mmCIF file of the N, C-alpha and C atoms, coordinates in Angstrom:
data_MODEL
# 
_entry.id   MODEL 
# 
loop_
_atom_site.group_PDB 
_atom_site.id 
_atom_site.type_symbol 
_atom_site.label_atom_id 
_atom_site.label_alt_id 
_atom_site.label_comp_id 
_atom_site.label_asym_id 
_atom_site.label_entity_id 
_atom_site.label_seq_id 
_atom_site.pdbx_PDB_ins_code 
_atom_site.Cartn_x 
_atom_site.Cartn_y 
_atom_site.Cartn_z 
_atom_site.occupancy 
_atom_site.B_iso_or_equiv 
_atom_site.pdbx_formal_charge 
_atom_site.auth_seq_id 
_atom_site.auth_comp_id 
_atom_site.auth_asym_id 
_atom_site.auth_atom_id 
_atom_site.pdbx_PDB_model_num 
ATOM 1   N N  . MET A 1 1  ? -42.563 -13.415 -8.207  1.00 0.00 ? 1  MET A N  1 
ATOM 2   C CA . MET A 1 1  ? -42.906 -12.143 -7.610  1.00 0.00 ? 1  MET A CA 1 
ATOM 3   C C  . MET A 1 1  ? -42.706 -11.042 -8.648  1.00 0.00 ? 1  MET A C  1 
ATOM 4   N N  . THR A 1 2  ? -43.630 -10.124 -8.704  1.00 0.00 ? 2  THR A N  1 
ATOM 5   C CA . THR A 1 2  ? -43.551 -9.042  -9.673  1.00 0.00 ? 2  THR A CA 1 
ATOM 6   C C  . THR A 1 2  ? -42.611 -7.950  -9.178  1.00 0.00 ? 2  THR A C  1 
ATOM 7   N N  . SER A 1 3  ? -42.060 -7.206  -10.103 1.00 0.00 ? 3  SER A N  1 
ATOM 8   C CA . SER A 1 3  ? -41.165 -6.113  -9.713  1.00 0.00 ? 3  SER A CA 1 
ATOM 9   C C  . SER A 1 3  ? -41.939 -4.805  -9.687  1.00 0.00 ? 3  SER A C  1 
ATOM 10  N N  . LYS A 1 4  ? -41.481 -3.881  -8.857  1.00 0.00 ? 4  LYS A N  1 
ATOM 11  C CA . LYS A 1 4  ? -42.159 -2.592  -8.765  1.00 0.00 ? 4  LYS A CA 1 
ATOM 12  C C  . LYS A 1 4  ? -41.689 -1.679  -9.884  1.00 0.00 ? 4  LYS A C  1 
ATOM 13  N N  . SER A 1 5  ? -42.545 -0.792  -10.333 1.00 0.00 ? 5  SER A N  1 
ATOM 14  C CA . SER A 1 5  ? -42.181 0.131   -11.395 1.00 0.00 ? 5  SER A CA 1 
ATOM 15  C C  . SER A 1 5  ? -41.706 1.448   -10.793 1.00 0.00 ? 5  SER A C  1 
ATOM 16  N N  . LYS A 1 6  ? -41.099 2.282   -11.613 1.00 0.00 ? 6  LYS A N  1 
ATOM 17  C CA . LYS A 1 6  ? -40.613 3.570   -11.134 1.00 0.00 ? 6  LYS A CA 1 
ATOM 18  C C  . LYS A 1 6  ? -41.759 4.477   -10.708 1.00 0.00 ? 6  LYS A C  1 
ATOM 19  N N  . LYS A 1 7  ? -42.876 4.349   -11.381 1.00 0.00 ? 7  LYS A N  1 
ATOM 20  C CA . LYS A 1 7  ? -44.013 5.208   -11.112 1.00 0.00 ? 7  LYS A CA 1 
ATOM 21  C C  . LYS A 1 7  ? -44.635 4.929   -9.743  1.00 0.00 ? 7  LYS A C  1 
ATOM 22  N N  . SER A 1 8  ? -44.749 3.659   -9.387  1.00 0.00 ? 8  SER A N  1 
ATOM 23  C CA . SER A 1 8  ? -45.417 3.312   -8.132  1.00 0.00 ? 8  SER A CA 1 
ATOM 24  C C  . SER A 1 8  ? -44.454 3.256   -6.955  1.00 0.00 ? 8  SER A C  1 
ATOM 25  N N  . LYS A 1 9  ? -43.161 3.283   -7.198  1.00 0.00 ? 9  LYS A N  1 
ATOM 26  C CA . LYS A 1 9  ? -42.105 3.287   -6.171  1.00 0.00 ? 9  LYS A CA 1 
ATOM 27  C C  . LYS A 1 9  ? -42.282 2.148   -5.181  1.00 0.00 ? 9  LYS A C  1 
ATOM 28  N N  . SER A 1 10 ? -42.256 2.438   -3.881  1.00 0.00 ? 10 SER A N  1 
ATOM 29  C CA . SER A 1 10 ? -42.284 1.365   -2.887  1.00 0.00 ? 10 SER A CA 1 
ATOM 30  C C  . SER A 1 10 ? -43.652 0.708   -2.769  1.00 0.00 ? 10 SER A C  1 
ATOM 31  N N  . ALA A 1 11 ? -44.711 1.364   -3.242  1.00 0.00 ? 11 ALA A N  1 
ATOM 32  C CA . ALA A 1 11 ? -46.052 0.793   -3.166  1.00 0.00 ? 11 ALA A CA 1 
ATOM 33  C C  . ALA A 1 11 ? -46.305 -0.188  -4.304  1.00 0.00 ? 11 ALA A C  1 
ATOM 34  N N  . GLY A 1 12 ? -45.331 -0.395  -5.155  1.00 0.00 ? 12 GLY A N  1 
ATOM 35  C CA . GLY A 1 12 ? -45.472 -1.335  -6.258  1.00 0.00 ? 12 GLY A CA 1 
ATOM 36  C C  . GLY A 1 12 ? -45.656 -2.761  -5.786  1.00 0.00 ? 12 GLY A C  1 
ATOM 37  N N  . ARG A 1 13 ? -45.276 -3.021  -4.548  1.00 0.00 ? 13 ARG A N  1 
ATOM 38  C CA . ARG A 1 13 ? -45.431 -4.374  -4.005  1.00 0.00 ? 13 ARG A CA 1 
ATOM 39  C C  . ARG A 1 13 ? -46.898 -4.759  -3.825  1.00 0.00 ? 13 ARG A C  1 
ATOM 40  N N  . PHE A 1 14 ? -47.812 -3.786  -3.834  1.00 0.00 ? 14 PHE A N  1 
ATOM 41  C CA . PHE A 1 14 ? -49.235 -4.069  -3.674  1.00 0.00 ? 14 PHE A CA 1 
ATOM 42  C C  . PHE A 1 14 ? -49.946 -4.303  -4.998  1.00 0.00 ? 14 PHE A C  1 
ATOM 43  N N  . GLY A 1 15 ? -49.278 -4.002  -6.105  1.00 0.00 ? 15 GLY A N  1 
ATOM 44  C CA . GLY A 1 15 ? -49.898 -4.196  -7.407  1.00 0.00 ? 15 GLY A CA 1 
ATOM 45  C C  . GLY A 1 15 ? -51.080 -3.257  -7.596  1.00 0.00 ? 15 GLY A C  1 
ATOM 46  N N  . PRO A 1 16 ? -52.163 -3.747  -8.187  1.00 0.00 ? 16 PRO A N  1 
ATOM 47  C CA . PRO A 1 16 ? -53.320 -2.877  -8.431  1.00 0.00 ? 16 PRO A CA 1 
ATOM 48  C C  . PRO A 1 16 ? -54.262 -2.757  -7.233  1.00 0.00 ? 16 PRO A C  1 
ATOM 49  N N  . ARG A 1 17 ? -53.936 -3.381  -6.116  1.00 0.00 ? 17 ARG A N  1 
ATOM 50  C CA . ARG A 1 17 ? -54.848 -3.385  -4.960  1.00 0.00 ? 17 ARG A CA 1 
ATOM 51  C C  . ARG A 1 17 ? -54.830 -2.057  -4.200  1.00 0.00 ? 17 ARG A C  1 
ATOM 52  N N  . TYR A 1 18 ? -55.877 -1.785  -3.457  1.00 0.00 ? 18 TYR A N  1 
ATOM 53  C CA . TYR A 1 18 ? -56.040 -0.678  -2.498  1.00 0.00 ? 18 TYR A CA 1 
ATOM 54  C C  . TYR A 1 18 ? -56.259 0.701   -3.098  1.00 0.00 ? 18 TYR A C  1 
ATOM 55  N N  . GLY A 1 19 ? -56.104 0.909   -4.379  1.00 0.00 ? 19 GLY A N  1 
ATOM 56  C CA . GLY A 1 19 ? -56.380 2.205   -4.992  1.00 0.00 ? 19 GLY A CA 1 
ATOM 57  C C  . GLY A 1 19 ? -55.158 3.103   -5.069  1.00 0.00 ? 19 GLY A C  1 
ATOM 58  N N  . LYS A 1 20 ? -55.208 4.028   -5.997  1.00 0.00 ? 20 LYS A N  1 
ATOM 59  C CA . LYS A 1 20 ? -54.061 4.901   -6.282  1.00 0.00 ? 20 LYS A CA 1 
ATOM 60  C C  . LYS A 1 20 ? -53.763 5.873   -5.145  1.00 0.00 ? 20 LYS A C  1 
ATOM 61  N N  . THR A 1 21 ? -54.795 6.454   -4.559  1.00 0.00 ? 21 THR A N  1 
ATOM 62  C CA . THR A 1 21 ? -54.576 7.477   -3.525  1.00 0.00 ? 21 THR A CA 1 
ATOM 63  C C  . THR A 1 21 ? -53.928 6.886   -2.282  1.00 0.00 ? 21 THR A C  1 
ATOM 64  N N  . VAL A 1 22 ? -54.396 5.743   -1.863  1.00 0.00 ? 22 VAL A N  1 
ATOM 65  C CA . VAL A 1 22 ? -53.844 5.104   -0.670  1.00 0.00 ? 22 VAL A CA 1 
ATOM 66  C C  . VAL A 1 22 ? -52.380 4.744   -0.891  1.00 0.00 ? 22 VAL A C  1 
ATOM 67  N N  . ARG A 1 23 ? -52.075 4.203   -2.058  1.00 0.00 ? 23 ARG A N  1 
ATOM 68  C CA . ARG A 1 23 ? -50.685 3.837   -2.359  1.00 0.00 ? 23 ARG A CA 1 
ATOM 69  C C  . ARG A 1 23 ? -49.793 5.070   -2.477  1.00 0.00 ? 23 ARG A C  1 
ATOM 70  N N  . ALA A 1 24 ? -50.335 6.179   -2.998  1.00 0.00 ? 24 ALA A N  1 
ATOM 71  C CA . ALA A 1 24 ? -49.550 7.419   -3.106  1.00 0.00 ? 24 ALA A CA 1 
ATOM 72  C C  . ALA A 1 24 ? -49.235 7.980   -1.716  1.00 0.00 ? 24 ALA A C  1 
ATOM 73  N N  . ARG A 1 25 ? -50.195 7.917   -0.797  1.00 0.00 ? 25 ARG A N  1 
ATOM 74  C CA . ARG A 1 25 ? -49.942 8.363   0.578   1.00 0.00 ? 25 ARG A CA 1 
ATOM 75  C C  . ARG A 1 25 ? -48.879 7.513   1.249   1.00 0.00 ? 25 ARG A C  1 
ATOM 76  N N  . LEU A 1 26 ? -48.944 6.222   1.013   1.00 0.00 ? 26 LEU A N  1 
ATOM 77  C CA . LEU A 1 26 ? -47.961 5.306   1.582   1.00 0.00 ? 26 LEU A CA 1 
ATOM 78  C C  . LEU A 1 26 ? -46.557 5.625   1.082   1.00 0.00 ? 26 LEU A C  1 
ATOM 79  N N  . VAL A 1 27 ? -46.421 5.921   -0.193  1.00 0.00 ? 27 VAL A N  1 
ATOM 80  C CA . VAL A 1 27 ? -45.120 6.267   -0.770  1.00 0.00 ? 27 VAL A CA 1 
ATOM 81  C C  . VAL A 1 27 ? -44.569 7.527   -0.108  1.00 0.00 ? 27 VAL A C  1 
ATOM 82  N N  . ASN A 1 28 ? -45.422 8.539   0.118   1.00 0.00 ? 28 ASN A N  1 
ATOM 83  C CA . ASN A 1 28 ? -44.975 9.781   0.759   1.00 0.00 ? 28 ASN A CA 1 
ATOM 84  C C  . ASN A 1 28 ? -44.456 9.524   2.159   1.00 0.00 ? 28 ASN A C  1 
ATOM 85  N N  . VAL A 1 29 ? -45.164 8.726   2.942   1.00 0.00 ? 29 VAL A N  1 
ATOM 86  C CA . VAL A 1 29 ? -44.749 8.425   4.315   1.00 0.00 ? 29 VAL A CA 1 
ATOM 87  C C  . VAL A 1 29 ? -43.447 7.632   4.308   1.00 0.00 ? 29 VAL A C  1 
ATOM 88  N N  . GLU A 1 30 ? -43.350 6.620   3.456   1.00 0.00 ? 30 GLU A N  1 
ATOM 89  C CA . GLU A 1 30 ? -42.164 5.767   3.454   1.00 0.00 ? 30 GLU A CA 1 
ATOM 90  C C  . GLU A 1 30 ? -40.916 6.498   2.979   1.00 0.00 ? 30 GLU A C  1 
ATOM 91  N N  . THR A 1 31 ? -41.049 7.413   2.028   1.00 0.00 ? 31 THR A N  1 
ATOM 92  C CA . THR A 1 31 ? -39.865 8.161   1.593   1.00 0.00 ? 31 THR A CA 1 
ATOM 93  C C  . THR A 1 31 ? -39.386 9.098   2.688   1.00 0.00 ? 31 THR A C  1 
ATOM 94  N N  . LYS A 1 32 ? -40.294 9.689   3.455   1.00 0.00 ? 32 LYS A N  1 
ATOM 95  C CA . LYS A 1 32 ? -39.899 10.570  4.559   1.00 0.00 ? 32 LYS A CA 1 
ATOM 96  C C  . LYS A 1 32 ? -39.201 9.793   5.669   1.00 0.00 ? 32 LYS A C  1 
ATOM 97  N N  . GLN A 1 33 ? -39.709 8.613   6.001   1.00 0.00 ? 33 GLN A N  1 
ATOM 98  C CA . GLN A 1 33 ? -39.170 7.894   7.142   1.00 0.00 ? 33 GLN A CA 1 
ATOM 99  C C  . GLN A 1 33 ? -37.847 7.207   6.832   1.00 0.00 ? 33 GLN A C  1 
ATOM 100 N N  . ARG A 1 34 ? -37.524 6.972   5.573   1.00 0.00 ? 34 ARG A N  1 
ATOM 101 C CA . ARG A 1 34 ? -36.286 6.264   5.242   1.00 0.00 ? 34 ARG A CA 1 
ATOM 102 C C  . ARG A 1 34 ? -35.099 7.190   4.991   1.00 0.00 ? 34 ARG A C  1 
ATOM 103 N N  . VAL A 1 35 ? -35.334 8.487   4.961   1.00 0.00 ? 35 VAL A N  1 
ATOM 104 C CA . VAL A 1 35 ? -34.259 9.463   4.737   1.00 0.00 ? 35 VAL A CA 1 
ATOM 105 C C  . VAL A 1 35 ? -33.530 9.722   6.050   1.00 0.00 ? 35 VAL A C  1 
ATOM 106 N N  . LYS A 1 36 ? -32.196 9.871   5.990   1.00 0.00 ? 36 LYS A N  1 
ATOM 107 C CA . LYS A 1 36 ? -31.466 10.257  7.196   1.00 0.00 ? 36 LYS A CA 1 
ATOM 108 C C  . LYS A 1 36 ? -31.860 11.681  7.550   1.00 0.00 ? 36 LYS A C  1 
ATOM 109 N N  . GLN A 1 37 ? -32.093 11.912  8.842   1.00 0.00 ? 37 GLN A N  1 
ATOM 110 C CA . GLN A 1 37 ? -32.599 13.205  9.267   1.00 0.00 ? 37 GLN A CA 1 
ATOM 111 C C  . GLN A 1 37 ? -31.642 13.882  10.232  1.00 0.00 ? 37 GLN A C  1 
ATOM 112 N N  . LYS A 1 38 ? -31.916 15.143  10.530  1.00 0.00 ? 38 LYS A N  1 
ATOM 113 C CA . LYS A 1 38 ? -31.035 15.958  11.348  1.00 0.00 ? 38 LYS A CA 1 
ATOM 114 C C  . LYS A 1 38 ? -31.230 15.656  12.834  1.00 0.00 ? 38 LYS A C  1 
ATOM 115 N N  . CYS A 1 39 ? -30.132 15.393  13.533  1.00 0.00 ? 39 CYS A N  1 
ATOM 116 C CA . CYS A 1 39 ? -30.173 15.065  14.960  1.00 0.00 ? 39 CYS A CA 1 
ATOM 117 C C  . CYS A 1 39 ? -30.436 16.338  15.772  1.00 0.00 ? 39 CYS A C  1 
ATOM 118 N N  . PRO A 1 40 ? -31.369 16.288  16.742  1.00 0.00 ? 40 PRO A N  1 
ATOM 119 C CA . PRO A 1 40 ? -31.626 17.471  17.563  1.00 0.00 ? 40 PRO A CA 1 
ATOM 120 C C  . PRO A 1 40 ? -30.516 17.755  18.578  1.00 0.00 ? 40 PRO A C  1 
ATOM 121 N N  . PHE A 1 41 ? -29.636 16.790  18.827  1.00 0.00 ? 41 PHE A N  1 
ATOM 122 C CA . PHE A 1 41 ? -28.566 16.967  19.805  1.00 0.00 ? 41 PHE A CA 1 
ATOM 123 C C  . PHE A 1 41 ? -27.265 17.477  19.168  1.00 0.00 ? 41 PHE A C  1 
ATOM 124 N N  . CYS A 1 42 ? -26.803 16.795  18.092  1.00 0.00 ? 42 CYS A N  1 
ATOM 125 C CA . CYS A 1 42 ? -25.531 17.189  17.480  1.00 0.00 ? 42 CYS A CA 1 
ATOM 126 C C  . CYS A 1 42 ? -25.709 17.985  16.189  1.00 0.00 ? 42 CYS A C  1 
ATOM 127 N N  . GLU A 1 43 ? -26.951 18.182  15.737  1.00 0.00 ? 43 GLU A N  1 
ATOM 128 C CA . GLU A 1 43 ? -27.283 18.991  14.547  1.00 0.00 ? 43 GLU A CA 1 
ATOM 129 C C  . GLU A 1 43 ? -26.657 18.466  13.246  1.00 0.00 ? 43 GLU A C  1 
ATOM 130 N N  . LYS A 1 44 ? -26.368 17.169  13.156  1.00 0.00 ? 44 LYS A N  1 
ATOM 131 C CA . LYS A 1 44 ? -25.811 16.594  11.924  1.00 0.00 ? 44 LYS A CA 1 
ATOM 132 C C  . LYS A 1 44 ? -26.770 15.565  11.362  1.00 0.00 ? 44 LYS A C  1 
ATOM 133 N N  . LEU A 1 45 ? -26.653 15.288  10.053  1.00 0.00 ? 45 LEU A N  1 
ATOM 134 C CA . LEU A 1 45 ? -27.482 14.266  9.430   1.00 0.00 ? 45 LEU A CA 1 
ATOM 135 C C  . LEU A 1 45 ? -26.971 12.899  9.853   1.00 0.00 ? 45 LEU A C  1 
ATOM 136 N N  . GLY A 1 46 ? -27.828 12.072  10.366  1.00 0.00 ? 46 GLY A N  1 
ATOM 137 C CA . GLY A 1 46 ? -27.402 10.752  10.772  1.00 0.00 ? 46 GLY A CA 1 
ATOM 138 C C  . GLY A 1 46 ? -28.435 10.007  11.576  1.00 0.00 ? 46 GLY A C  1 
ATOM 139 N N  . VAL A 1 47 ? -29.607 10.576  11.756  1.00 0.00 ? 47 VAL A N  1 
ATOM 140 C CA . VAL A 1 47 ? -30.644 9.925   12.552  1.00 0.00 ? 47 VAL A CA 1 
ATOM 141 C C  . VAL A 1 47 ? -31.439 8.982   11.657  1.00 0.00 ? 47 VAL A C  1 
ATOM 142 N N  . LYS A 1 48 ? -31.567 7.737   12.104  1.00 0.00 ? 48 LYS A N  1 
ATOM 143 C CA . LYS A 1 48 ? -32.371 6.756   11.389  1.00 0.00 ? 48 LYS A CA 1 
ATOM 144 C C  . LYS A 1 48 ? -33.444 6.224   12.313  1.00 0.00 ? 48 LYS A C  1 
ATOM 145 N N  . ARG A 1 49 ? -34.531 5.787   11.737  1.00 0.00 ? 49 ARG A N  1 
ATOM 146 C CA . ARG A 1 49 ? -35.662 5.258   12.490  1.00 0.00 ? 49 ARG A CA 1 
ATOM 147 C C  . ARG A 1 49 ? -35.413 3.794   12.813  1.00 0.00 ? 49 ARG A C  1 
ATOM 148 N N  . LEU A 1 50 ? -35.512 3.436   14.091  1.00 0.00 ? 50 LEU A N  1 
ATOM 149 C CA . LEU A 1 50 ? -35.363 2.041   14.507  1.00 0.00 ? 50 LEU A CA 1 
ATOM 150 C C  . LEU A 1 50 ? -36.703 1.316   14.498  1.00 0.00 ? 50 LEU A C  1 
ATOM 151 N N  . SER A 1 51 ? -37.704 1.938   15.076  1.00 0.00 ? 51 SER A N  1 
ATOM 152 C CA . SER A 1 51 ? -39.059 1.401   15.069  1.00 0.00 ? 51 SER A CA 1 
ATOM 153 C C  . SER A 1 51 ? -40.021 2.563   15.268  1.00 0.00 ? 51 SER A C  1 
ATOM 154 N N  . LYS A 1 52 ? -41.281 2.283   15.527  1.00 0.00 ? 52 LYS A N  1 
ATOM 155 C CA . LYS A 1 52 ? -42.276 3.345   15.654  1.00 0.00 ? 52 LYS A CA 1 
ATOM 156 C C  . LYS A 1 52 ? -41.874 4.346   16.729  1.00 0.00 ? 52 LYS A C  1 
ATOM 157 N N  . GLY A 1 53 ? -41.531 5.554   16.337  1.00 0.00 ? 53 GLY A N  1 
ATOM 158 C CA . GLY A 1 53 ? -41.246 6.619   17.281  1.00 0.00 ? 53 GLY A CA 1 
ATOM 159 C C  . GLY A 1 53 ? -39.900 6.537   17.961  1.00 0.00 ? 53 GLY A C  1 
ATOM 160 N N  . ILE A 1 54 ? -39.056 5.568   17.622  1.00 0.00 ? 54 ILE A N  1 
ATOM 161 C CA . ILE A 1 54 ? -37.731 5.443   18.236  1.00 0.00 ? 54 ILE A CA 1 
ATOM 162 C C  . ILE A 1 54 ? -36.676 5.708   17.180  1.00 0.00 ? 54 ILE A C  1 
ATOM 163 N N  . TRP A 1 55 ? -35.804 6.655   17.482  1.00 0.00 ? 55 TRP A N  1 
ATOM 164 C CA . TRP A 1 55 ? -34.786 7.117   16.548  1.00 0.00 ? 55 TRP A CA 1 
ATOM 165 C C  . TRP A 1 55 ? -33.404 6.979   17.171  1.00 0.00 ? 55 TRP A C  1 
ATOM 166 N N  . LYS A 1 56 ? -32.370 6.801   16.322  1.00 0.00 ? 56 LYS A N  1 
ATOM 167 C CA . LYS A 1 56 ? -31.002 6.702   16.821  1.00 0.00 ? 56 LYS A CA 1 
ATOM 168 C C  . LYS A 1 56 ? -30.078 7.474   15.891  1.00 0.00 ? 56 LYS A C  1 
ATOM 169 N N  . CYS A 1 57 ? -29.203 8.282   16.500  1.00 0.00 ? 57 CYS A N  1 
ATOM 170 C CA . CYS A 1 57 ? -28.225 9.043   15.735  1.00 0.00 ? 57 CYS A CA 1 
ATOM 171 C C  . CYS A 1 57 ? -26.959 8.206   15.594  1.00 0.00 ? 57 CYS A C  1 
ATOM 172 N N  . SER A 1 58 ? -26.472 8.066   14.378  1.00 0.00 ? 58 SER A N  1 
ATOM 173 C CA . SER A 1 58 ? -25.276 7.265   14.145  1.00 0.00 ? 58 SER A CA 1 
ATOM 174 C C  . SER A 1 58 ? -24.007 8.024   14.516  1.00 0.00 ? 58 SER A C  1 
ATOM 175 N N  . ARG A 1 59 ? -24.090 9.335   14.633  1.00 0.00 ? 59 ARG A N  1 
ATOM 176 C CA . ARG A 1 59 ? -22.912 10.143  14.969  1.00 0.00 ? 59 ARG A CA 1 
ATOM 177 C C  . ARG A 1 59 ? -22.664 10.212  16.471  1.00 0.00 ? 59 ARG A C  1 
ATOM 178 N N  . CYS A 1 60 ? -23.690 10.608  17.236  1.00 0.00 ? 60 CYS A N  1 
ATOM 179 C CA . CYS A 1 60 ? -23.506 10.779  18.687  1.00 0.00 ? 60 CYS A CA 1 
ATOM 180 C C  . CYS A 1 60 ? -24.059 9.604   19.487  1.00 0.00 ? 60 CYS A C  1 
ATOM 181 N N  . ASN A 1 61 ? -24.594 8.589   18.803  1.00 0.00 ? 61 ASN A N  1 
ATOM 182 C CA . ASN A 1 61 ? -25.120 7.365   19.419  1.00 0.00 ? 61 ASN A CA 1 
ATOM 183 C C  . ASN A 1 61 ? -26.216 7.603   20.454  1.00 0.00 ? 61 ASN A C  1 
ATOM 184 N N  . LYS A 1 62 ? -26.978 8.669   20.311  1.00 0.00 ? 62 LYS A N  1 
ATOM 185 C CA . LYS A 1 62 ? -28.103 8.917   21.213  1.00 0.00 ? 62 LYS A CA 1 
ATOM 186 C C  . LYS A 1 62 ? -29.337 8.248   20.638  1.00 0.00 ? 62 LYS A C  1 
ATOM 187 N N  . LYS A 1 63 ? -30.123 7.655   21.514  1.00 0.00 ? 63 LYS A N  1 
ATOM 188 C CA . LYS A 1 63 ? -31.382 7.040   21.133  1.00 0.00 ? 63 LYS A CA 1 
ATOM 189 C C  . LYS A 1 63 ? -32.484 7.827   21.826  1.00 0.00 ? 63 LYS A C  1 
ATOM 190 N N  . PHE A 1 64 ? -33.505 8.222   21.076  1.00 0.00 ? 64 PHE A N  1 
ATOM 191 C CA . PHE A 1 64 ? -34.557 9.053   21.648  1.00 0.00 ? 64 PHE A CA 1 
ATOM 192 C C  . PHE A 1 64 ? -35.890 8.773   20.971  1.00 0.00 ? 64 PHE A C  1 
ATOM 193 N N  . ALA A 1 65 ? -36.941 9.267   21.608  1.00 0.00 ? 65 ALA A N  1 
ATOM 194 C CA . ALA A 1 65 ? -38.298 9.097   21.068  1.00 0.00 ? 65 ALA A CA 1 
ATOM 195 C C  . ALA A 1 65 ? -38.755 10.423  20.454  1.00 0.00 ? 65 ALA A C  1 
ATOM 196 N N  . SER A 1 66 ? -39.495 10.296  19.360  1.00 0.00 ? 66 SER A N  1 
ATOM 197 C CA . SER A 1 66 ? -40.025 11.471  18.677  1.00 0.00 ? 66 SER A CA 1 
ATOM 198 C C  . SER A 1 66 ? -41.249 11.043  17.883  1.00 0.00 ? 66 SER A C  1 
ATOM 199 N N  . ASN A 1 67 ? -41.561 11.758  16.830  1.00 0.00 ? 67 ASN A N  1 
ATOM 200 C CA . ASN A 1 67 ? -42.711 11.434  15.999  1.00 0.00 ? 67 ASN A CA 1 
ATOM 201 C C  . ASN A 1 67 ? -42.532 10.062  15.342  1.00 0.00 ? 67 ASN A C  1 
ATOM 202 N N  . THR A 1 68 ? -43.613 9.516   14.864  1.00 0.00 ? 68 THR A N  1 
ATOM 203 C CA . THR A 1 68 ? -43.595 8.159   14.339  1.00 0.00 ? 68 THR A CA 1 
ATOM 204 C C  . THR A 1 68 ? -42.839 8.046   13.019  1.00 0.00 ? 68 THR A C  1 
ATOM 205 N N  . TYR A 1 69 ? -43.113 8.918   12.049  1.00 0.00 ? 69 TYR A N  1 
ATOM 206 C CA . TYR A 1 69 ? -42.556 8.744   10.724  1.00 0.00 ? 69 TYR A CA 1 
ATOM 207 C C  . TYR A 1 69 ? -41.393 9.656   10.396  1.00 0.00 ? 69 TYR A C  1 
ATOM 208 N N  . HIS A 1 70 ? -41.392 10.876  10.900  1.00 0.00 ? 70 HIS A N  1 
ATOM 209 C CA . HIS A 1 70 ? -40.275 11.786  10.627  1.00 0.00 ? 70 HIS A CA 1 
ATOM 210 C C  . HIS A 1 70 ? -40.134 12.777  11.768  1.00 0.00 ? 70 HIS A C  1 
ATOM 211 N N  . LEU A 1 71 ? -38.933 13.326  11.918  1.00 0.00 ? 71 LEU A N  1 
ATOM 212 C CA . LEU A 1 71 ? -38.658 14.250  13.015  1.00 0.00 ? 71 LEU A CA 1 
ATOM 213 C C  . LEU A 1 71 ? -39.221 15.623  12.728  1.00 0.00 ? 71 LEU A C  1 
# 
Protein backbone atom coordinates (compact mmCIF):
# COMPACT_ATOMS: atom_id res chain seq x y z
CA MET A 1 0.00 0.00 0.00
CA THR A 2 1.31 3.43 -0.88
CA SER A 3 1.71 6.17 1.70
CA LYS A 4 0.02 9.54 1.44
CA SER A 5 2.12 12.65 0.93
CA LYS A 6 1.90 15.89 2.89
CA LYS A 7 0.58 17.73 -0.14
CA SER A 8 -2.40 15.46 -0.78
CA LYS A 9 -3.19 14.90 2.95
CA SER A 10 -6.07 12.48 3.55
CA ALA A 11 -6.92 12.21 -0.16
CA GLY A 12 -3.55 10.58 -0.79
CA ARG A 13 -5.24 7.22 -0.42
CA PHE A 14 -6.80 7.71 -3.88
CA GLY A 15 -3.48 8.25 -5.65
CA PRO A 16 -3.78 9.94 -9.05
CA ARG A 17 -7.46 8.97 -9.51
CA TYR A 18 -10.51 11.30 -9.58
CA GLY A 19 -8.67 14.57 -10.33
CA LYS A 20 -7.09 17.29 -8.22
CA THR A 21 -10.19 19.40 -7.58
CA VAL A 22 -12.32 16.55 -6.29
CA ARG A 23 -9.56 15.37 -3.96
CA ALA A 24 -8.99 18.95 -2.70
CA ARG A 25 -12.70 19.30 -1.85
CA LEU A 26 -12.60 15.99 -0.02
CA VAL A 27 -9.62 17.14 2.06
CA ASN A 28 -11.49 20.34 3.06
CA VAL A 29 -14.57 18.40 4.20
CA GLU A 30 -12.58 15.76 6.08
CA THR A 31 -10.44 18.27 7.97
CA LYS A 32 -13.56 20.16 9.11
CA GLN A 33 -15.39 17.05 10.28
CA ARG A 34 -12.47 15.57 12.24
CA VAL A 35 -11.79 18.67 14.37
CA LYS A 36 -13.32 18.86 17.85
CA GLN A 37 -16.02 21.50 17.74
CA LYS A 38 -17.86 23.76 20.16
CA CYS A 39 -20.85 22.23 21.97
CA PRO A 40 -24.08 24.27 21.65
CA PHE A 41 -25.15 23.20 25.17
CA CYS A 42 -22.04 23.60 27.36
CA GLU A 43 -20.08 25.97 25.02
CA LYS A 44 -16.83 23.95 25.35
CA LEU A 45 -14.70 22.18 22.75
CA GLY A 46 -15.46 18.49 22.83
CA VAL A 47 -18.04 17.60 20.21
CA LYS A 48 -17.07 14.79 17.86
CA ARG A 49 -18.94 13.35 14.91
CA LEU A 50 -20.30 9.83 15.44
CA SER A 51 -21.91 9.35 12.04
CA LYS A 52 -23.74 11.37 9.40
CA GLY A 53 -25.39 14.26 11.23
CA ILE A 54 -25.01 12.72 14.72
CA TRP A 55 -22.73 14.45 17.18
CA LYS A 56 -21.73 13.75 20.80
CA CYS A 57 -20.15 16.05 23.36
CA SER A 58 -17.48 14.37 25.47
CA ARG A 59 -17.90 16.91 28.28
CA CYS A 60 -21.66 16.97 28.92
CA ASN A 61 -22.39 13.59 27.23
CA LYS A 62 -25.23 15.02 25.12
CA LYS A 63 -25.94 13.40 21.78
CA PHE A 64 -27.70 15.50 19.16
CA ALA A 65 -28.35 15.88 15.45
CA SER A 66 -26.97 18.73 13.36
CA ASN A 67 -25.30 19.31 10.01
CA THR A 68 -23.58 16.42 8.30
CA TYR A 69 -19.94 17.52 8.25
CA HIS A 70 -19.54 20.38 10.73
CA LEU A 71 -21.60 22.30 13.26
